[in-house]
C-alpha positions as CSV (number, residue, x, y, z in Angstrom):
1,X,304.6,78.8,312.3
2,X,300.9,80.2,312.3
3,X,302.0,83.3,309.8
4,X,304.0,83.3,307.0
5,X,306.1,86.1,308.7
6,X,306.9,84.7,311.4
7,X,304.9,86.8,314.3
8,X,306.9,85.6,317.0
9,X,309.9,87.9,316.0
10,X,308.6,91.2,317.7
11,X,308.7,93.6,315.2
12,X,306.5,96.0,316.9
13,X,308.4,98.5,317.2
14,X,307.9,99.1,313.5
15,X,305.5,100.4,311.1
16,X,307.1,98.4,308.2
17,X,308.2,94.8,309.5
18,X,311.1,93.2,308.0
19,X,309.7,90.4,305.3
20,X,311.2,87.4,307.3
21,X,309.7,85.0,304.7
22,X,312.6,82.0,303.9
23,X,312.3,81.9,300.1
24,X,316.2,81.9,299.3
25,X,317.4,82.9,296.0
26,X,315.0,84.9,293.6
27,X,315.7,83.3,289.8
28,X,315.0,86.4,288.6
29,X,317.6,88.3,285.8
30,X,318.6,91.9,287.1
31,X,316.9,94.5,284.4
32,X,319.3,96.7,282.7
33,X,317.3,100.1,281.6
34,X,317.7,102.9,281.3
35,X,315.7,104.2,284.9
36,X,318.8,102.8,286.6
37,X,322.5,104.7,286.2
38,X,325.6,103.5,284.8
39,X,328.5,105.3,286.3
40,X,331.0,106.3,284.4
41,X,333.1,103.4,285.6
42,X,330.9,100.8,284.4
43,X,332.0,99.7,281.2
44,X,335.6,99.5,283.0
45,X,334.2,97.4,285.7
46,X,333.0,94.7,283.3
47,X,335.9,95.0,281.1
48,X,337.4,93.9,284.7
49,X,335.0,90.8,285.0
50,X,332.5,92.3,286.6
51,X,329.8,89.1,286.1
52,X,327.3,90.1,289.0
53,X,325.6,93.7,290.2
54,X,322.6,94.9,292.2
55,X,321.4,98.4,292.5
56,X,322.6,101.1,294.9
57,X,321.4,104.8,294.8
58,X,319.9,104.2,291.7
59,X,323.3,103.1,290.3
60,X,324.4,99.6,289.1
61,X,326.8,98.6,291.7
62,X,329.8,95.4,290.9
63,X,329.0,92.7,293.5
64,X,331.6,89.9,292.2
65,X,334.6,90.1,289.7
66,X,335.7,86.1,290.5
67,X,333.6,83.6,289.7
68,X,332.6,81.3,292.1
69,X,335.0,78.2,290.0
70,X,338.2,80.4,290.5
71,X,337.2,81.2,293.9
72,X,334.6,83.6,294.6
73,X,334.3,86.4,296.8
74,X,336.8,84.5,299.8
75,X,339.0,84.9,296.3
76,X,338.7,88.4,296.3
77,X,338.9,88.8,300.5
78,X,341.7,87.4,300.4
79,X,343.1,89.8,297.8
80,X,342.0,92.6,300.0
81,X,343.6,91.4,303.2
82,X,346.8,90.5,302.3
83,X,347.7,92.6,299.0
84,X,345.6,96.1,297.8
85,X,342.2,96.1,295.5
86,X,340.6,98.2,294.0
87,X,336.8,98.9,294.0
88,X,334.5,100.6,291.7
89,X,332.0,102.8,294.8
90,X,330.4,105.5,292.3
91,X,327.7,104.8,293.7
92,X,328.4,106.8,297.1
93,X,326.7,110.2,295.1
94,X,328.2,113.4,296.1
95,X,325.9,115.7,297.7
96,X,327.5,118.9,297.8
97,X,326.9,121.9,300.0
98,X,328.0,125.2,299.5
99,X,327.5,128.5,300.5
100,X,327.6,130.9,303.6
101,X,325.8,129.0,305.5
102,X,327.0,125.5,304.5
103,X,328.2,124.9,308.5
104,X,325.1,125.9,309.8
105,X,322.8,124.1,307.4
106,X,325.4,120.6,307.8
107,X,325.2,121.1,311.8
108,X,321.6,121.4,311.6
109,X,321.3,118.0,309.7
110,X,323.8,115.4,311.4
111,X,324.2,114.5,314.5
112,X,327.4,115.0,315.3
113,X,328.5,118.5,315.6
114,X,329.6,120.0,312.2
115,X,332.0,122.6,313.9
116,X,334.4,120.9,314.9
117,X,335.3,119.4,311.6
118,X,338.1,121.2,310.5
119,X,338.2,122.2,306.3
120,X,340.5,119.5,304.6
121,X,338.9,117.3,307.1
122,X,336.0,114.3,307.4
123,X,333.9,112.6,309.6
124,X,331.3,109.3,309.7
125,X,328.5,110.5,310.6
126,X,324.7,110.1,311.2
127,X,321.5,112.3,310.1
128,X,318.4,111.3,311.4
129,X,314.5,112.0,311.4
130,X,312.2,113.9,314.4
131,X,311.4,110.3,315.2
132,X,315.1,109.5,315.5
133,X,314.9,106.9,312.7
134,X,318.6,106.8,310.8
135,X,318.1,108.7,307.5
136,X,321.9,107.7,306.1
137,X,325.1,107.2,307.4
138,X,327.4,108.7,304.8
139,X,331.5,109.9,305.2
140,X,331.2,114.1,305.6
141,X,334.1,115.7,303.8
142,X,334.6,119.0,304.5
143,X,336.5,120.5,301.7
144,X,336.6,124.1,302.6
145,X,334.7,126.6,305.4
146,X,331.8,126.2,303.2
147,X,331.7,123.2,301.2
148,X,330.6,119.9,302.2
149,X,330.5,116.4,300.5
150,X,328.0,114.1,301.9
151,X,329.0,110.6,300.0
152,X,325.8,108.9,301.0
153,X,325.2,105.2,302.0
154,X,322.1,103.9,300.2
155,X,319.6,106.2,300.4
156,X,318.7,109.3,298.1
157,X,319.8,112.5,300.9
158,X,319.4,114.9,298.2
159,X,316.2,114.8,298.6
160,X,315.8,114.8,301.7
161,X,318.3,118.2,301.9
162,X,316.4,120.1,299.6
163,X,313.4,119.5,301.3
164,X,314.7,120.7,305.1
165,X,316.3,123.7,303.5
166,X,313.0,124.6,301.6
167,X,311.6,125.7,304.8
168,X,314.6,126.8,306.5
169,X,315.9,129.2,303.5
170,X,319.8,128.5,304.4
171,X,321.7,130.4,302.3
172,X,323.5,127.3,300.5
173,X,323.2,125.2,297.1
174,X,322.2,121.4,297.6
175,X,323.2,119.2,294.4
176,X,325.1,116.4,293.5
177,X,328.0,116.8,292.0
178,X,330.1,115.0,289.0
179,X,332.2,113.3,291.4
180,X,332.6,109.9,291.7
181,X,334.9,107.5,294.2
182,X,337.3,104.5,294.1
183,X,338.6,102.7,296.8
184,X,341.8,101.9,297.4
185,X,341.6,98.6,300.1
186,X,344.3,96.8,301.7
187,X,347.7,96.4,303.6
188,X,349.5,97.6,300.4
189,X,347.1,100.6,299.5
190,X,349.3,103.2,301.1
191,X,352.8,102.2,298.8
192,X,350.4,102.5,296.0
193,X,348.8,105.8,297.0
194,X,352.4,106.9,297.5
195,X,353.7,106.1,294.3
196,X,350.2,107.4,292.7
197,X,350.2,110.9,294.2
198,X,353.2,111.1,296.0
199,X,354.9,110.5,300.0
200,X,352.8,113.2,301.3
201,X,350.0,110.9,300.8
202,X,351.5,109.1,303.4
203,X,350.9,112.1,306.3
204,X,347.1,112.4,305.2
205,X,345.7,111.5,308.8
206,X,342.5,108.5,309.2
207,X,339.7,110.5,307.1
208,X,341.9,113.3,306.6
209,X,341.9,115.1,302.5
210,X,344.5,115.9,300.5
211,X,343.8,117.5,297.0
212,X,346.1,117.3,294.2
213,X,346.3,116.0,290.8
214,X,345.9,112.3,289.1
215,X,347.7,112.2,285.1
216,X,346.6,116.0,284.8
217,X,343.2,114.6,287.0
218,X,341.7,116.8,289.6
219,X,340.9,114.2,293.0
220,X,340.8,114.2,296.7
221,X,342.1,111.8,298.4
222,X,341.1,110.3,302.2
223,X,342.2,108.0,304.0
224,X,338.7,105.8,304.5
225,X,337.1,103.3,303.8
226,X,334.3,100.6,304.0
227,X,336.8,98.0,305.5
228,X,338.7,97.6,309.1
229,X,342.0,96.9,306.1
230,X,344.6,100.3,305.8
231,X,342.8,102.2,302.6
232,X,341.7,105.3,300.8
233,X,339.5,106.8,298.5
234,X,340.1,108.7,295.5
235,X,337.2,111.2,294.2
236,X,337.8,112.1,290.8
237,X,336.1,115.6,289.9
238,X,334.8,115.5,286.5
239,X,334.2,112.3,286.7
240,X,332.5,111.3,283.3
241,X,334.9,112.9,281.2
242,X,338.4,111.8,283.7
243,X,337.4,108.1,284.6
244,X,339.5,105.8,282.1
245,X,342.4,108.1,283.1
246,X,342.1,107.6,286.8
247,X,341.0,104.0,286.4
248,X,344.1,103.0,284.3
249,X,346.4,105.0,286.1
250,X,345.7,103.0,289.5
251,X,346.1,99.2,287.6
252,X,349.3,100.7,285.8
253,X,350.7,101.9,289.1
254,X,349.2,98.9,291.1
255,X,350.5,96.1,289.0
256,X,353.7,95.9,290.9
257,X,351.6,95.5,294.2
258,X,349.2,93.0,292.9
259,X,346.5,94.7,292.8
260,X,343.1,93.1,292.1
261,X,339.8,95.2,291.3
262,X,337.1,93.7,293.5
263,X,333.2,94.9,295.0
264,X,333.1,96.0,297.7
265,X,334.3,93.5,300.7
266,X,331.5,92.7,303.1
267,X,333.0,89.9,304.8
268,X,335.7,92.2,305.8
269,X,333.5,95.4,306.8
270,X,331.4,92.7,308.8
271,X,334.2,91.8,310.4
272,X,335.0,94.7,311.2
273,X,331.5,96.1,312.5
274,X,330.7,98.3,309.8
275,X,327.3,98.8,309.4
276,X,325.2,98.5,305.8
277,X,322.2,100.8,305.7
278,X,319.6,99.2,304.2
279,X,320.7,96.1,305.0
280,X,321.2,96.3,308.9
281,X,319.6,99.4,309.5
282,X,317.2,101.8,308.1
283,X,314.9,105.0,308.7
284,X,313.2,103.2,311.5
285,X,316.4,102.5,313.7
286,X,317.8,104.1,316.7
287,X,321.2,104.5,316.4
288,X,321.2,103.3,320.4
289,X,320.2,100.0,318.8
290,X,323.1,99.5,316.4
291,X,325.9,100.3,318.7
292,X,325.9,103.8,317.2
293,X,325.4,105.8,320.6
294,X,328.5,107.4,319.6
295,X,326.8,109.3,317.2
296,X,324.4,110.9,319.6
297,X,326.7,113.9,321.2
298,X,325.7,114.5,325.0
299,X,327.8,118.2,324.7
300,X,326.4,119.5,321.6
301,X,324.1,122.9,322.7
302,X,323.0,123.4,318.6
303,X,320.0,122.3,317.7
304,X,319.7,119.4,314.8
305,X,316.6,117.2,313.4
306,X,316.1,114.3,316.1
307,X,317.8,115.5,319.3
308,X,314.7,115.9,321.1
309,X,313.8,112.1,320.4
310,X,317.2,111.3,320.6
311,X,317.9,113.1,324.5
312,X,314.7,111.5,324.9
313,X,315.7,108.1,324.3
314,X,319.6,108.2,326.0
315,X,317.9,109.8,328.8
316,X,315.5,106.6,329.0
317,X,318.8,104.3,328.6
318,X,320.5,106.6,331.3
319,X,317.7,105.6,334.0
320,X,317.8,102.0,333.3
321,X,315.3,101.5,330.3
322,X,316.2,100.2,327.1
323,X,313.1,101.3,325.5
324,X,313.4,99.0,322.4
325,X,312.5,95.9,321.9
326,X,315.2,94.6,319.5
327,X,318.9,95.1,319.5
328,X,321.7,94.6,316.8
329,X,324.3,92.4,318.6
330,X,327.5,90.5,316.9
331,X,327.2,86.7,316.9
332,X,329.3,83.4,315.8
333,X,327.8,80.6,314.6
334,X,328.1,77.2,313.1
335,X,327.2,75.5,309.9
336,X,328.8,75.4,306.9
337,X,330.7,78.2,305.8
338,X,329.3,81.2,304.0
339,X,331.2,82.5,301.3
340,X,328.4,84.8,299.2
341,X,325.6,86.8,300.1
342,X,322.8,85.9,302.4
343,X,319.2,86.2,300.3
344,X,317.2,85.9,303.3
345,X,317.0,87.1,306.9
346,X,318.0,84.2,308.6
347,X,315.6,83.4,311.5
348,X,317.6,83.6,314.8
349,X,316.0,81.2,318.0
350,X,316.9,80.5,321.7
351,X,318.1,77.7,323.0
352,X,314.7,76.1,323.2
353,X,313.7,76.5,319.7
354,X,311.8,80.1,319.4
355,X,312.1,82.3,317.1
356,X,313.3,85.6,318.6
357,X,315.0,87.9,315.8
358,X,317.4,87.3,312.4
359,X,320.6,87.8,311.2
360,X,321.0,90.7,308.5
361,X,325.0,90.1,307.5
362,X,326.4,86.3,307.8
363,X,329.9,85.5,306.5
364,X,332.4,82.9,306.8
365,X,335.9,84.5,309.3
366,X,338.6,82.5,307.9
367,X,340.7,84.6,310.9
368,X,338.2,83.1,313.9
369,X,337.6,80.1,311.7
370,X,334.1,80.4,312.2
371,X,330.6,81.7,310.6
372,X,330.1,85.5,312.0
373,X,327.2,87.7,311.5
374,X,325.3,91.2,312.5
375,X,321.7,90.5,314.0
376,X,318.7,91.8,315.4
377,X,317.8,90.1,318.7
378,X,315.7,90.7,321.8
379,X,316.8,93.4,323.9
380,X,317.1,91.5,327.2
381,X,318.8,88.3,324.9
382,X,321.4,90.9,323.7
383,X,324.4,89.9,326.4
384,X,328.0,89.0,324.9
385,X,327.8,85.3,325.8
386,X,323.9,84.5,325.0
387,X,324.0,80.7,323.2
388,X,321.3,80.9,320.5
389,X,320.4,78.9,317.5
390,X,321.0,80.1,313.8
391,X,318.1,78.3,311.2
392,X,320.6,78.5,308.2
393,X,319.1,76.8,304.5
394,X,320.3,74.0,303.7
395,X,323.1,74.6,301.7
396,X,324.9,76.0,305.0
397,X,323.7,73.7,307.4
398,X,325.5,70.7,308.6
399,X,322.0,68.6,308.8
400,X,318.8,69.8,306.8
401,X,316.5,71.3,309.6
402,X,318.7,71.1,312.4
403,X,319.7,75.2,313.6
404,X,323.2,75.8,314.2
405,X,324.9,76.7,317.7
406,X,325.8,80.3,318.0
407,X,326.8,82.7,321.0
408,X,326.9,87.0,321.0
409,X,330.1,88.2,320.9
410,X,331.6,91.7,321.1
411,X,331.9,94.0,317.9
412,X,334.3,94.0,316.1
413,X,335.2,90.9,315.4
414,X,338.7,91.9,314.3
415,X,340.6,94.4,315.5
416,X,340.8,97.5,312.7
417,X,344.2,98.7,311.3
418,X,342.4,102.1,311.9
419,X,339.9,101.8,315.3
420,X,336.9,103.5,314.2
421,X,335.3,106.4,316.7
422,X,333.1,103.9,318.3
423,X,335.8,101.7,319.0
424,X,337.8,105.2,320.3
425,X,334.8,106.4,322.2
426,X,335.0,103.0,324.5
427,X,338.4,103.0,325.3
428,X,338.3,105.7,326.4
429,X,335.0,104.9,329.0
430,X,332.7,107.6,326.6
431,X,329.7,106.7,324.8
432,X,329.9,109.2,322.5
433,X,332.0,111.3,320.3
434,X,333.9,113.9,321.3
């Protein structure tokens, strides 16, 4: 090794390379200050036992409730896949676009066709810059003909949207609203939601919306979530006033179902092949690199930001050439069970021991009885079945300094209760969303 950031991993496509220095867990205390927001649910998370957090969208984000000595994240995983869980996901800030030109504006900033999203429905969507880089991958909710909510991932989308409209001057208002979501996830989530909001909940389709009240509080319910399990999100209106009412109502109703408050289940989203913006991808990532080609339509006539570049990339790929050095894959590998968040991007080597890529999201899969991960490898080494090595830190390595054997596999690792649009498109023989 001649350089601490591992030049053998080709990051020449990037302006800002990922830092691949292996420094382990950082022994510092996360500062709680007023420049990072506390959501309306923050104090309730603390009461529920939250003992660690990170920041996401400049908001404190719970990352653990069950202490390691009591089973840690895998105990939370068990609650998710076998019962029902509640997550504080107020970090998914709601950016509202409202006005006569709302549909036209949204159609210009997302790659998918917004005109096909009917009121009372949502879609998973991406927004790209003019170079085709992914800026955000929100759940996009269409409340009415003239009102959309972007339930955003970890980048400040509101500033981008407002900046775009400075020149475009669409007749709309763009602002963050006092709406915060909770996720209710797990196989018993439907029964819990029916108890909370009535039997009509059972009729909400995947990505469908329902407006109702809970204990007198106006809420929006969607059948969505950050897992491959059955699940819902409860969007609490006037959240700073109503957070406790809704949170406590869910807790009370959930007692008979064994409801548990847990952190977002990254172990399950990895198994479902769900990407995390800022961890698996960012604004220098093309959707074609991370299995999101279906988000680039072949039949959208309207212009959108990034269209010219994304269509150029697709034409190159259609011609038999992949125009990127690296691409994301799924992999399985050995070593000790990974049951907590990785502090580094662990290196991937070929079978000769030459470093060539890095893991972004690893975890242990009890169902598959192996470690699984999403990671980046050279495009010419990305075929399913390719053998490789993973350089694990000593805490997860079977023998210090000896890499674990691994293999590239299909994603998702586990079947989802509701197959995502990528899986649906693939089953139809398509590489784009209809």
